[in-house]
C-alpha positions in Angstrom: 9.9 -16.4 -18.1 12.5 -14.2 -20.0 14.9 -11.8 -18.2 12.4 -8.8 -19.1 9.6 -10.5 -17.2 11.8 -11.4 -14.2 13.0 -7.8 -13.9 9.4 -6.6 -14.1 8.2 -8.7 -11.6 11.3 -7.7 -9.3 10.8 -4.2 -9.9 6.9 -4.5 -9.2 7.8 -6.3 -5.9 10.3 -3.6 -4.8 7.5 -1.1 -5.6 5.3 -2.8 -3.2 7.9 -3.1 -0.6 8.5 0.9 -0.9 4.8 1.4 -0.4 4.6 -0.9 2.7 7.8 0.6 4.3 6.8 4.1 3.6 3.3 3.5 5.4 4.9 1.6 8.4 7.7 4.2 9.0 5.6 7.2 8.5 8.2 8.3 5.7 5.2 9.8 3.7 7.6 11.6 1.1 8.7 8.1 0.1 5.3 7.6 -1.5 6.2 9.8 -4.1 8.3 7.0 -5.5 5.3 4.8 -5.3 2.6 6.6 -6.8 2.2 8.7 -10.1 1.1 12.5 -9.3 -2.1 11.8 -10.8 -3.0 8.6 -8.9 -6.3 7.3 -7.2 -6.5 5.7 -4.0 -9.3 4.2 -2.2 -9.1 3.0 1.4 -12.9 3.1 1.9 -12.7 -0.7 2.7 -10.8 0.0 6.0 -12.7 3.2 7.1 -10.4 5.5 5.1 -11.0 8.1 2.1 -11.1 7.5 -1.5 -9.2 10.4 -3.3 -6.4 11.5 -5.4 -2.8 11.0 -4.2 -2.5 14.6 -3.6 -5.2 14.3 -0.9 -4.6 11.0 0.4 -0.9 11.7 1.3 -1.7 14.4 3.8 -4.8 12.4 5.1 -2.2 9.4 5.9 0.2 11.8 7.6 -2.7 13.1 10.1 -4.7 9.8 10.5 -2.0 6.9 10.7 0.0 8.3 13.8 -2.6 7.4 16.0 -1.3 3.8 15.5 2.4 4.6 16.3 3.7 1.1 15.3 2.4 -0.4 12.0 3.9 -3.5 10.4 3.0 -4.9 6.9 3.8 -8.2 5.6 3.1 -8.9 1.8 2.3 -12.4 0.7 1.0 -13.7 -2.8 1.9 -11.0 -5.7 0.0 -11.6 -8.8 1.4 -9.2 -11.5 0.0 -9.2 -15.1 2.2 -6.9 -17.3 1.1 -5.8 -20.5 3.5 -3.7 -22.3 4.0 -0.4 -19.9 0.9 -1.3 -17.8 0.4 -4.0 -15.2 -2.2 -5.1 -12.9 -1.2 -6.4 -9.5 -3.1 -8.1 -6.5 -0.9 -8.4 -3.5 -1.9 -10.1 -0.4 -1.2 -8.1 2.8 -1.6 -8.3 6.6 -1.2 -5.4 8.8 -1.1 -5.3 12.5 -1.3 -1.9 14.2 -0.9 -0.9 17.6 -3.4 1.4 19.2 -2.2 2.7 22.4 -5.2 2.6 25.2 -5.1 4.8 28.3 -5.1 2.7 31.5 -5.3 -0.3 29.6 -3.0 -2.4 27.6 -2.4 -1.4 24.0 -4.8 -2.9 21.5 -3.6 -4.6 18.4 -5.8 -3.8 15.3 -5.3 -6.3 12.4 -6.3 -5.9 8.7 -5.9 -8.6 6.2 -6.7 -8.4 2.4 -5.4 -7.6 -0.9 -4.0 -4.4 -2.4 -5.2 -4.0 -6.2 -2.8 -1.8 -8.1 -3.0 -0.4 -11.8 0.6 0.3 -12.5 2.4 2.1 -15.3 6.0 2.1 -16.4 7.6 5.5 -16.1 11.1 6.7 -17.0 11.8 6.3 -13.2 10.3 2.7 -13.0 7.1 1.3 -12.3 4.7 3.8 -10.3 1.1 3.0 -9.2 -1.7 4.9 -10.9 -4.4 3.4 -8.8 -4.7 1.5 -5.4 -7.7 -0.1 -4.0 -7.6 -1.7 -0.7 -9.9 -4.9 -0.4 -10.2 -5.7 3.3 -10.9 -9.4 3.8 -10.9 -9.5 7.4 -10.3 -7.1 10.5 -9.9 -7.9 14.1 -9.6 -5.7 17.2 -11.8 -2.9 15.9 
């Protein structure tokens, strides 16, 4: 692996971390540094929507706060760079807390793979497409 490949790998992993941190903290504007303006995102595997980034961003801001505590963990990251484009498969584990009235909080867990298609921009790598593949869910 040469320095350019190492640099791409590190930059791609930093992009994935920016994505999960934005989702977990609810800092939705941080997603602007993750996705291209024309990105398409598909969360249907977990019960969400498939739409453009412009539609998904406000949907996330409306829906995810029902889980006040969210905590992504990323595992294996397989990135295949071809010039200024890359495909990425990143394993994830995502427990979220759902408060329950008159009962203990419910922990809802999702595990799966984020499939990104990335493009290199003047501002670094950005996701042009995200498809969430859910491998398991628990607590729902």
